[in-house]
N, C-alpha and C positions, 0 to 999 in steps of 0.2 A: 072090414077091416077092424071095426070098433069091436067087433065080437072075439076077434083075433088076440086084440090087447087085452081083452078081459080074461081069457084063458092063460093061468099063471101056474107054473110049477117051480120046484127048486131042485138046483142042481148043487147037491151040499146044502150049503146055508144061503146060497145066493139066488134070488128070485128072477126067473126068466119066463117072457111071455111067448106065448104060441107065435105071434106077430115076428118077434125078433128071431125066431128059430126059422121062420120061411125067409126072412130076409138074409139070414146067414147062408140058407140053402141056394137061394138065388144068386148070391154074391160067389157062392163058391163054384157053382156050375159055370159063371159068366167067366170067372178067372181060368177055370179048368179049359173052357173053351177057347179063350184067347190064347191060353199057352199052347194048347194043341195047333191051333193055327201058324202061330209063330214058331214054335220049335218043330212042327211036323210038315209045315208047307211052307212058309216064308224062307225060313232059314237054309233048307236045301236048295232052293230055287237061287238063292244068293250065293250059295257056294259054288254052284254050278257055272254062275258068270264070273266068278272071282276067285283067284289063285290065294286062297286061305290056306294057311298051315293048318296041320291036324292038332297042334297044341292049342291054338288059338281058336278053333271050331269047339273043342270040349271046354275050354275057358269061357267062350261065347255062352253056349248052352247053360253052363253052371251058374254064371251071372244073373243070365234072366230067369231062371228057375228061383233064384234068391229074390230077384226082384218081385214076381208074382207072388211068391210066399209072403214077402213083407207087405205087399197090398193086401193080402188076404187076413194078414194079422190086425194091420191098421183098420181095415174095415169091420172085423170081429169087436175090436175095442170100441169102436164108436158105435156100434149097433147095440153091443150090451151096456154102454156107458161105464165101462170099467176102465179107470185111469188111475191106478193107485200110485199114490206120491210117496217117494223114497225121501225126498229132502226137499223143504221149503222154508227158506229163512233168509236174513240177512247175513251177508260174508263181508261187508264193508260200510262203515258209516259214511253218511254223505260228507263230500268234499266241502261243502259250505253249509252254514247254518240253515239256510232255507231250501237246501236241496234234499231229495229223497235217498234214502240208503240203496245200495245194490243189493237186489231180491235175486237170489238162486234158486230155480224149481227144477227137480228132476222127477219124472213121472215114468209110467211103463210106456206111454206114448214117445214120450223123449228118447228112450233108448231104441224103440222101433224107428223113429225120424234119422236117429244117428245111424242105424244098420243101413236105412234107404238111402240116406246120403252117400255112404261111401260106396255103395253098391252102384248107385247112378254115376259116381266119379270113374269106377272101374269101367262101365259100359263106355263112357265117352273116351277113356283111355284106349279100349278096344279100336273105338271108331277112328281114332288117330293112326293106331298103329296098322291098321289093315286096311281101311276104305280110303283114308286120304293118300295113302303110299300108291295103293294099287290103282286109284283115280288117276292120280299124277302120270302114271307109266302107261295107262291105256289110253288116255285121250291126248297126251302130248306127245308120246313116241308110238302109240299104237301097238304096244307089245306089253306082256306081262313082266313084272318085274323080276330079274335075276336075284337070286339068293342073297348074295353077297351086297349088291346095290341096295335091296329092299331092307336089309340089316342094317345097313349105313344110315338110310334115309328114316328108318323107324327110331335109331337111337337119337337122332336130330330131333324128334318130337316126344321124346321122353319129358319134356318141360311141361306137357298138358297134364301129366299125371299130380304133380305137386300144385298145379293151378286148381283143378278139381278137387284135391283134398283140403287145399286152403280155403276153397269156397264152401265146400262141406263143413268145415270147421267154423266159418263165419256165419253159417245158417244154424248150427248148433249153439252157437254163442248167442246170437239173437234170439233163440226159441227159449233157451234157458235163463236169458237175463245175463250171462256172464260177460258180455259184450261191454257192459257199462262198468266193468271192473277197472278201477284206476292202476295203472302200474307205476306213474310217475306224475307229480304235481308241481305245478308252479304258482305260488300266491304272491299277491301283493296287498299284504294285511289280511284281511279275511276275504279279498276278491280273488277269485279263481282266474288267472290270466291265461293259463295253458295246461293242458292235460294231455296225457298218453294212456289211451284205454286199450284194453284188449281187441275191441271192434276195431278200432284204427289200426293197431298192429296188423291184423288180419286183413284189412281193406288195403293196405300198404302192401302186403305180401300178394293180394290178387292182382292189384294193378302192375306190379313188378313182373308177375309171371304171364299176365296177359299181354303185356307189351312185348315180352320176350318171345312169347308164342306167335303174336302177329307179325313180328319182325322175321322170324324164321318162315312163316307160311309165304310172306312177300318174297323172300330171297330164294326159297328153294323151288317154289310152284310158280308165282307170278314172273318174276324178273329173270328166271331160268328159261322158262318158254319163250319169253320176249328175245333173249340171247340167242336161242337157237333159229329163231325166225329172222333176225336181224344179222346174223354171222358176225355177232361182236366179238373182239379177241378178248383173251383171258385177263390181260392187263385191266382192259376198260371194265371187264365185268367187276374185278376186285376194288376197281374206284369208286362204281356206282354203289357196291354193296357197303363198302368203308363208310362212305357219305351218308348212306341212309341209317348206317348203324348209328352214326354219332349224332345225326339230328334226332332219330328216336330215343337214344339215351339222355338228350339233353332236354327234350320235352318230358320223356318220363321223370326225370329227377324233378322237375318242376311240379309236375301232377302229385308225385308222392310228396314232397314238400308241403303242398297244399292240403292234401289229404291227411297230413300229420298234423294240420291245424296251425300251422305257421302263416303269417301273412308275408306274402311274395314281396311286397314292396319293402318292409322292414329287412327281410333278408337281403334284397339285391342293394340296401343302403349298406348294412354291415359289411356285405361281401364285397363292395366297390373299395372302401377303405383298407380291407383286409387284402385284397389283391394288389393294391397299390405296394405294399409293404413286401408282399410275396414276389411280386414281379422284379423288384430292384434285385432282391437276392438270387433269384431264379431266373435272371433274364436269359441266359442261354438255352434253358430247357423250355422257355416260352417260345424263343425263337425257333427252336427245333419243332414244336407245336405246331406253330404258325406254316414254317415251310412244309411240314407234312400236309396240310389241308391245301396248300398251295399246288403241291406235286399232284394231289388227287384230283384238283380241278383243272389244271393246266394239263396233266398227263404227259408231262415232258419226260417222265420215266414211269414205266408201267412195271407190274409185275411178269416176269418172264424176258425182259429186255435184258441185251448183253452190254455191260458200260465198262468203260474204263476209267478208273480213279487215277486222283494224283498218285504219282509213283509207279506209274504203269501197271497197276493192279487191275486185273480183267476178271470179271465174273458177271453171273448171272444174277438179276434181281428177284429174290423168292418171296419177299414180305415188306410192304411198305407199312409201317407202322404208325401210331400217333407221334412219336419221338424219334425213333430209330428206323432205318429199313436194314434189312438182312440180305447181304450181298455173299452167293457161293462163289468162289474163286476156282481157277482150273485145278488147283490142287485140292479141290474138295474140303476148303476151309471156309469156316463161316466167318464172315466180317459184319460187325454191327456198326453201320455208317450213320452218323447223325444226319437228320434231314436238312440241316442248314448247309452241309457240305455238297448235297446234290443240288443246291439251289445257288449257294455264293460261290463255288469254285468250278473250275473247268473239267466237265465231265462229257467223256465222249460217249454217245449212245449209237451203238452200231446198229440198233434195231429201230431207230426212230422212224425212219421214211420206209424203208422195205426190209424184209426179213431175209437180206442178202447183203454182202460187204465185198469190195475189191481187195485182193492180197496179191503179193508178189514174191518171187524165188528168185535171187540173183545166181549167176555163174559166170565164170570166166574161163574162155578156151584159148588155146595157144595161137599166136600170130601164124598164118599159113593154114589154118584148118578151113573145110569146106562149109561155109556159113548156110548154105540151103539144107545141108545134112543135119547141123545144128539145130536150125530152126524147125525141121520136121521131128526130130527126137523130142525136143521140148514140148510141141504141141501133142506129140503122142502120149508122152509121158502124162501130160496133164488131163487129156480127154479119157485116159483110162482109171483115172481116180474116181471112186464112188462119191467122193465129198465135194469134187469140182463140179459145177454146174456147166450143163451144155449150153444153156441160153440165158444169159450171154455167153457167146464161146471165148475161150481162153486165146489170148495170142501172144507174140513174142516181140519185145522191144531190144534195139539194137541200143544199148545204153551209151556205151562210151569205147573211145581207145585209151585201154589203160597202159600203165607203163610196162607191164609184162604180159598183159592179156587183152582180149576181146571181151568187153563185159556186156552181157545179155541179160534179160529179165524175163522170166514167164509171169504174165498177168493173168489172173483168174479170178472167179467169183464163187462164192460158197456161203451156204447158211449156217456151218458148222463153226459159229463163232467162238464157243467156248473151248474147243479142241482144236483150233485152227493150228497152233503150233505142231501138233501131232500131224497133221494134213501135210504142213511144209516139210517136217521131218521125212515123210513118206515119197514125199517129191524128190526130196535130194536124193534119197537112196536109190530111187528109181532112175535118176538122171545119172548118176554115177555109173551105175550098171550099163546103162545103156550107151554111155561114152566109151566105156571100156570095150563093149562089143562091137561098136562100131570104129575104134581105133580114134576116138575123138580125145585129144589131150588137154587136162585141165592143167595148166602151169602152177608154178609156184612163183613167188617174187624173185627175181633174179636181178643182179645188179653187176656190171663190169666195172672194175677198179683198176685204173692205169696209174702206174707208179713212174715217175720220172726220176731219173738219176741226176746225181749232183753236177752241176757246172762249175769250171773253174773261172774265176773271176779275171776278166783281161787285165786289171791291173796287177795282178799277182805274176 
């Protein structure tokens, strides 16, 4: 080896030893062998097991080739000890008298590291786009992901790309010294009390994207599998996801504030006084916020429930937000209901106990009608309608002896809460038709008027 180090020749004006040439050849052979193993053996086997799109297959191969080329460039630069410096100097004076200035260095190796960092970010983005989504379907559902559902899940994990790019920028800033560059300073005389640097901004970005990514992984993969195994209804799923989101955002905000260099004790002290004033002016808003949390915990109203609000407005709950809930009425009109209205006022929840409710349709028949025929007609009409449940079975009630009719009610159960008025209308049409066919009369109100003539007074 020592003899190989002594044998030297020139490449242009740059001296190169035979030892360096041997190392470059060995590295080139190793990287070529590794690239052949990955691209020619491992990837085809993986593609055979997973449903990877043709576009992402070519993208994966291209990214992996760039990784190997970048590794080769880094190895050659290290072996030849070539690291030309493009820039090296101070870009910002020290924020204090005893501090060191911010020094920025950009070399050839820096550019290569930037290339490698962004290539690795692309590789990890591919992992999220293909591997995570496919593993979720194959392990939890036992099948390959359909195209539309796979695209929807993939879009949910686009958050990993900005996470990895921010991490790459943080690595580059630390390597070049740019992370110490001050964007904002707070001084108390000559003493630096707080500063916002490029490194802290990038760290805040990493924490934000990381928390958001972990939240999506938890709600999409972990909790969704638990929901399917436990047969948890949609409303409960929404409540759990929303409460977890609030919790993560609160914790994430505290972590970000801490990462920005603030003392949380000072923040809470100042925020307490501020929130007192805000709470007085926004009392109703805070009331709605607290009521929203109570609804999510109590689950007295859940997403998908059909509720009857004050004013006899009936609608389905589509979303329970932090301050307001969205209710879609029978007329397909969206109503934004403050959460305090769902807590502090009388609200009828037709879906609270079971996903069915009892309804009635009234009808009157003329005196003298065959009541057994009337009962048979009403039961037959109810049983023939598709929205009327067979269990519990509908029944007929003789409600009253009216002034001009015998009053009956057909009692039935249905799950079609939102369109129940349409179901009642269908039943009335069918009852009228059946009565006409059977000769049953539906009377209209009648009143006999007796007119008495004038009588002559006995005194006249």
